[in-house]
C-alpha positions in Angstrom: -20.3 -0.8 -17.8 -18.3 -0.9 -14.7 -14.4 -2.4 -13.5 -13.4 -4.0 -10.7 -9.9 -4.6 -9.9 -9.0 -6.5 -6.9 -5.0 -6.0 -5.7 -3.5 -9.1 -3.7 -0.5 -7.0 -2.3 3.0 -8.6 -2.9 0.6 -11.6 -3.8 3.0 -13.0 -6.7 6.7 -14.8 -5.5 9.6 -16.8 -6.4 9.8 -20.4 -6.7 10.0 -21.9 -3.1 11.9 -25.0 -2.2 9.7 -26.1 0.4 7.0 -25.9 -2.0 8.6 -28.3 -4.1 10.1 -25.2 -6.5 6.7 -23.6 -6.9 5.0 -20.0 -5.7 2.6 -19.8 -3.2 -0.3 -18.8 -5.8 0.8 -22.4 -7.7 0.6 -24.4 -4.5 -3.1 -22.1 -3.2 -6.5 -23.8 -3.3 -8.1 -20.9 -5.2 -10.9 -22.3 -7.4 -12.7 -18.8 -8.1 -9.4 -16.8 -8.6 -8.7 -19.7 -11.3 -12.1 -19.1 -13.0 -10.8 -15.7 -14.0 -8.0 -16.7 -16.2 -10.8 -19.5 -17.8 -13.2 -17.1 -18.6 -11.1 -14.1 -20.1 -7.6 -13.3 -20.9 -4.5 -13.5 -18.8 -1.1 -11.5 -18.7 2.1 -10.7 -16.8 3.0 -7.5 -15.7 5.2 -5.0 -14.9 4.1 -2.7 -12.3 7.3 0.0 -13.0 9.3 -1.7 -15.9 11.4 -5.4 -16.1 13.7 -5.9 -12.9 12.5 -2.9 -11.0 11.2 -3.1 -7.9 8.2 -2.0 -7.2 7.4 0.2 -3.8 3.4 -0.1 -2.3 3.1 3.6 -3.7 5.0 3.8 -7.2 2.8 0.7 -8.1 -0.1 1.5 -7.5 0.3 5.3 -8.8 1.0 3.1 -12.1 -1.8 0.7 -11.8 -4.0 3.9 -11.6 -2.5 5.1 -15.2 0.1 7.8 -13.6 3.5 7.9 -14.5 5.4 7.3 -11.2 8.4 8.7 -12.7 6.5 11.7 -13.6 4.0 12.2 -10.3 5.9 10.4 -7.6 7.1 13.3 -4.6 7.4 10.5 -1.8 5.1 8.6 0.2 4.6 10.5 3.2 1.4 12.5 1.7 -0.2 8.7 0.9 -0.6 7.7 4.3 -1.1 10.9 5.6 -4.2 11.5 2.8 -4.8 8.0 3.5 -5.5 8.2 7.5 -8.1 10.9 6.7 -5.5 13.9 7.2 -6.1 17.2 5.1 -2.2 18.0 3.4 -2.0 21.8 2.1 0.8 22.7 -0.2 3.5 23.7 1.4 2.9 20.5 3.8 5.6 17.8 4.5 4.8 14.2 5.4 6.2 11.4 6.6 4.8 7.7 7.1 6.5 6.3 10.4 6.7 3.4 12.4 6.2 2.7 15.9 9.9 0.9 16.9 11.9 -0.4 19.7 15.0 0.9 20.7 17.4 0.8 23.5 18.8 3.2 25.4 21.4 3.8 22.3 18.4 4.4 20.2 19.9 1.1 18.6 16.1 -0.3 16.6 15.3 -4.1 18.4 12.3 -4.4 16.9 11.2 -1.6 13.8 7.9 -3.0 13.9 7.6 -3.1 18.1 5.9 -6.4 17.8 3.1 -5.0 15.3 2.1 -3.1 17.7 -2.0 -3.4 17.9 -4.5 -0.2 16.8 -5.7 0.4 20.6 -1.7 0.8 22.3 -0.6 2.7 19.1 -3.8 4.5 19.2 -3.2 5.9 23.0 0.4 6.3 22.2 -0.3 8.6 19.2 -2.4 11.4 21.7 0.7 11.8 23.1 3.0 12.6 20.0 0.1 14.9 18.1 0.2 18.1 18.3 3.9 18.9 20.3 5.6 21.9 19.5 9.5 22.5 19.7 11.4 25.4 21.5 13.8 25.8 18.6 10.9 25.7 15.9 8.0 27.5 17.4 6.3 28.2 13.8 6.4 24.3 13.0 3.0 22.3 13.9 3.3 18.4 14.1 -0.1 16.4 13.5 0.3 12.5 14.3 -2.1 9.6 13.5 -1.7 6.2 14.3 -2.9 4.2 11.2 -2.4 0.8 11.2 -0.6 -2.0 13.6 3.1 -0.4 13.7 2.1 2.0 10.9 1.7 6.2 11.3 1.4 9.4 9.7 3.1 12.8 10.5 2.6 16.0 9.1 4.9 19.0 9.6 3.4 22.2 8.8 4.9 25.6 8.7 7.4 28.2 6.0 10.1 26.6 4.5 10.0 23.0 4.5 11.2 20.6 2.0 10.9 16.8 1.2 14.7 16.2 0.3 15.3 14.7 3.5 16.6 11.5 4.2 14.7 9.0 6.3 15.8 8.1 10.2 14.9 4.2 9.8 17.7 2.0 9.5 15.6 -0.6 7.2 17.1 -3.0 10.1 17.7 -4.3 13.0 20.8 -3.9 15.3 21.1 -0.9 13.9 21.2 3.4 15.0 18.5 5.7 14.6 19.9 7.3 11.2 20.6 10.9 11.7 18.4 12.5 9.0 20.2 14.7 6.4 19.9 17.2 4.1 19.9 16.0 0.3 20.2 19.2 -1.4 22.1 22.1 -0.6 18.6 24.6 0.1 18.1 25.8 3.6 14.9 24.5 3.5 16.4 21.0 3.5 18.8 21.7 6.4 15.9 23.2 8.2 14.1 20.3 7.8 16.4 17.8 8.9 17.2 19.6 11.7 13.6 19.3 12.6 13.2 15.5 12.5 16.2 15.2 14.5 14.8 17.5 17.2 11.1 15.3 17.0 12.8 11.5 17.3 14.4 13.0 20.4 11.7 14.4 21.7 9.6 11.2 20.3 11.7 9.0 22.3 11.4 11.2 25.4 7.7 11.2 25.4 7.2 7.5 24.4 10.1 5.5 27.1 8.0 5.6 29.7 4.7 6.5 28.6 2.0 4.6 30.5 1.5 2.2 27.6 5.2 1.1 27.4 5.1 0.6 30.9 1.8 -2.0 30.6 3.9 -3.5 27.9 7.0 -3.9 29.4 5.1 -5.9 32.2 3.6 -8.1 30.1 6.7 -8.9 28.0 5.9 -6.8 25.0 8.7 -4.8 23.3 7.8 -1.2 24.0 7.1 0.9 21.4 9.5 4.2 22.5 10.5 5.1 19.3 9.1 6.9 16.0 10.9 5.9 12.6 10.6 8.5 9.8 10.7 7.2 6.1 9.7 8.5 2.8 9.1 12.6 2.8 6.5 13.6 0.4 4.5 16.1 -1.0 1.1 15.6 -3.0 1.8 15.1 -6.4 0.1 17.7 -8.9 -1.9 15.2 -11.2 -5.4 15.4 -13.3 -7.7 13.3 -11.4 -8.6 10.0 -13.0 -12.4 11.4 -12.2 -12.2 14.0 -14.8 -9.6 12.2 -17.6 -12.2 9.4 -17.8 -15.5 11.0 -16.4 -15.7 8.6 -14.2 -16.5 7.9 -10.1 -14.1 5.8 -8.7 -13.7 4.5 -5.6 -11.0 2.4 -3.3 -11.9 -0.4 -0.6 -8.7 -0.8 1.4 -7.7 -0.5 4.9 -3.8 0.7 4.9 -3.8 4.6 4.6 -1.1 4.4 1.9 -3.6 2.8 -0.7 -5.8 4.9 0.2 -3.8 7.9 0.1 -2.7 7.2 -3.6 -6.3 7.0 -4.5 -7.3 9.9 -2.4 -4.9 12.1 -4.5 -6.0 11.2 -7.8 -9.7 11.8 -7.2 -10.9 8.6 -5.8 -13.5 8.5 -3.3 -12.5 5.9 0.0 -15.1 4.5 2.7 -14.8 2.7 5.9 -15.5 -1.2 5.7 -16.1 -3.0 9.1 -14.2 -6.2 9.4 -11.2 -4.5 6.9 -8.0 -4.4 9.2 -5.2 -4.3 6.9 -3.6 -7.5 8.4 -4.5 -11.1 8.7 -7.4 -11.0 10.1 -8.9 -8.8 7.4 -12.5 -9.7 6.5 -12.2 -10.1 2.9 -15.7 -11.0 1.6 -17.0 -7.7 3.7 -14.6 -6.1 1.5 -15.9 -8.1 -1.6 -19.9 -7.0 -0.2 -18.7 -3.7 -0.2 -17.7 -3.4 -3.9 -20.9 -5.0 -5.1 -23.1 -2.7 -3.0 -21.2 0.2 -4.6 -21.2 -0.7 -8.3 -24.3 1.6 -8.4 -22.4 4.5 -7.4 -18.8 4.0 -8.5 -17.9 2.6 -12.3 -14.4 1.7 -11.4 -13.2 0.0 -7.8 -10.4 -1.1 -6.6 -10.5 -3.5 -3.7 -7.1 -3.9 -1.7 -5.5 -7.0 0.6 -2.6 -6.5 2.3 -2.4 -9.5 4.2 -0.3 -11.5 1.3 2.6 -9.0 1.4 2.6 -9.0 5.1 3.0 -12.6 4.9 6.2 -12.5 2.9 7.7 -9.8 4.4 7.3 -11.9 7.4 8.8 -14.7 5.3 5.6 -17.0 6.2 4.9 -18.7 2.8 2.0 -20.9 4.9 0.5 -17.2 6.1 0.7 -16.5 2.5 -1.3 -19.6 1.3 -3.7 -18.7 3.4 -3.9 -15.1 2.8 -4.2 -16.3 -0.9 -7.2 -18.4 -0.1 -9.1 -15.5 1.7 -8.5 -13.4 -1.5 -10.5 -16.5 -3.1 -13.7 -15.8 -1.2 -13.4 -12.1 -1.8 -13.6 -13.5 -5.3 -16.2 -16.3 -5.5 -18.6 -13.4 -3.9 -18.1 -11.3 -6.3 -18.9 -14.0 -9.2 -21.6 -14.8 -7.9 -23.1 -11.7 -7.0 -22.1 -9.3 -9.8 -23.5 -9.2 -13.4 -20.4 -10.3 -15.8 -22.3 -9.3 -18.7 -21.7 -5.5 -17.8 -18.8 -6.0 -14.9 -15.2 -6.7 -15.6 -13.2 -8.5 -12.7 -9.3 -7.8 -12.8 -7.1 -9.6 -10.3 -3.4 -8.7 -10.2 -0.5 -7.7 -7.6 1.0 -4.4 -6.9 4.3 -6.3 -7.0 6.0 -9.6 -5.9 7.3 -9.9 -2.7 9.7 -13.1 -2.2 8.9 -15.1 1.0 12.9 -16.2 1.1 13.8 -12.7 0.9 11.4 -10.5 3.0 11.8 -8.3 -0.1 9.7 -6.8 -2.9 11.5 -8.1 -5.9 11.4 -6.7 -9.9 9.8 -10.1 -11.1 6.4 -9.7 -13.3 2.9 -10.6 -11.4 0.5 -12.5 -13.3 -2.8 -10.3 -14.5 -6.5 -12.0 -15.7 -9.2 -10.1 -16.6 -13.1 -11.5 -17.2 -16.0 -9.7 -18.4 -18.3 -9.3 -21.1 -16.7 -9.6 -24.5 -13.5 -10.2 -23.4 -11.0 -12.8 -26.3 -10.6 -15.3 -23.9 -7.0 -17.2 -24.2 -5.8 -20.6 -23.1 -5.3 -20.3 -20.1 -6.6 -22.2 -17.3 -5.0 -21.3 -13.9 -3.8 -18.0 -12.3 -0.4 -17.8 -11.5 3.1 -16.2 -12.5 4.0 -19.0 -14.6 0.8 -19.8 -16.4 -0.8 -16.2 -16.7 2.6 -15.5 -18.6 1.4 -17.7 -21.5 -2.0 -15.4 -21.9 -3.3 -12.9 -24.5 -2.9 -9.9 -22.8 1.0 -10.4 -23.2 3.7 -8.6 -20.8 2.3 -5.3 -20.0 3.6 -2.9 -17.7 1.4 -1.5 -14.6 0.8 2.0 -16.4 -1.3 0.2 -19.0 -3.5 -1.4 -16.9 -6.1 1.1 -15.9 -6.4 2.4 -19.9 -7.3 -0.8 -21.0 -10.3 -1.6 -18.4 -11.5 1.8 -19.6 -11.1 1.2 -23.1 -13.2 -2.0 -22.1 -16.0 0.3 -20.3 -16.3 2.5 -23.0 -14.4 5.2 -21.2 -11.2 6.1 -23.5 -11.0 8.7 -25.8 -10.0 7.9 -29.5 -6.1 9.0 -30.5 -5.9 10.6 -33.2 -8.1 10.4 -36.4 
């Protein structure tokens, strides 16, 4: 028995007035997605717990069976792992944004116009490996991941993840001065390093040839780096050992690959998988089918639904849901449902109106052999709430799937 779980990032939403009080999932044309509840069992899921807006990092930890309140040690290490970087004990990692700032370091665009990969790759090369005069024993590792996103690792003695972000999380605000979050000398030292790096990165990027070209083309320069989510790798028993399985993630974003790598899952690169609106969802489905002979548990992640909601673009979100439908259609036509379970859910609700993650539950459906089929006929936040799974937490999903494929261990005698 095998299991595939498809996660539409931020796919769930709240009712939108322009859609007649319906959600994008209720409006989208998704015949293949809607087959899953008709063939299986459905419910709604609180990624963390009711009313708690989940980050993509904590929600994926939970979905894979790891209590984020116990295992979460900051997002940065996941970004670094997902970017293919090696994160050692004592290393402090950050997720970063290429951003646009004015002469006073006031942020005018937190994503530098969602800078393209080629420009960001070239800029990243100029930042990787720089040294600070005041901290010569600290090595800086910098790698671009997708669009405006990047991963940064500090390697050296006496570092701490207990530092604040430099990202103001909004435009027309100055880059924040990073502060120590506890009174340790390590936290104070790390905050000083980040503040110095912020200045140094800006000096390098401000007059970089890439940004000169961008200004001439009328594009916002990527002339600053915003530091976010200082973290270390969590100490967790790999999922492969817990359930005696081989597990794989198919995703473009570094964060999602990083969370999965941190718990022992393999990653592969799929041509056309971009983490953007242009991503080839069918290529991801094809890769999942081709990998079933080697893996017991496969997580397939699609990012664009979340991007659209953060952009406040419900039409684009509907279009991305319909691209996920093409992914599910390929799976249904190419997977043997007598020996494979397919689940679909979201990692959190992202509101197109609020442009943020919300604490609302998300729908989930599971189909496969010997499933107790309930009466739900469409996949949406409202329909799935009537299903036989009831209301579960994110941390319940992987144990449910592992039990279905015969990998669970009995509790007690």
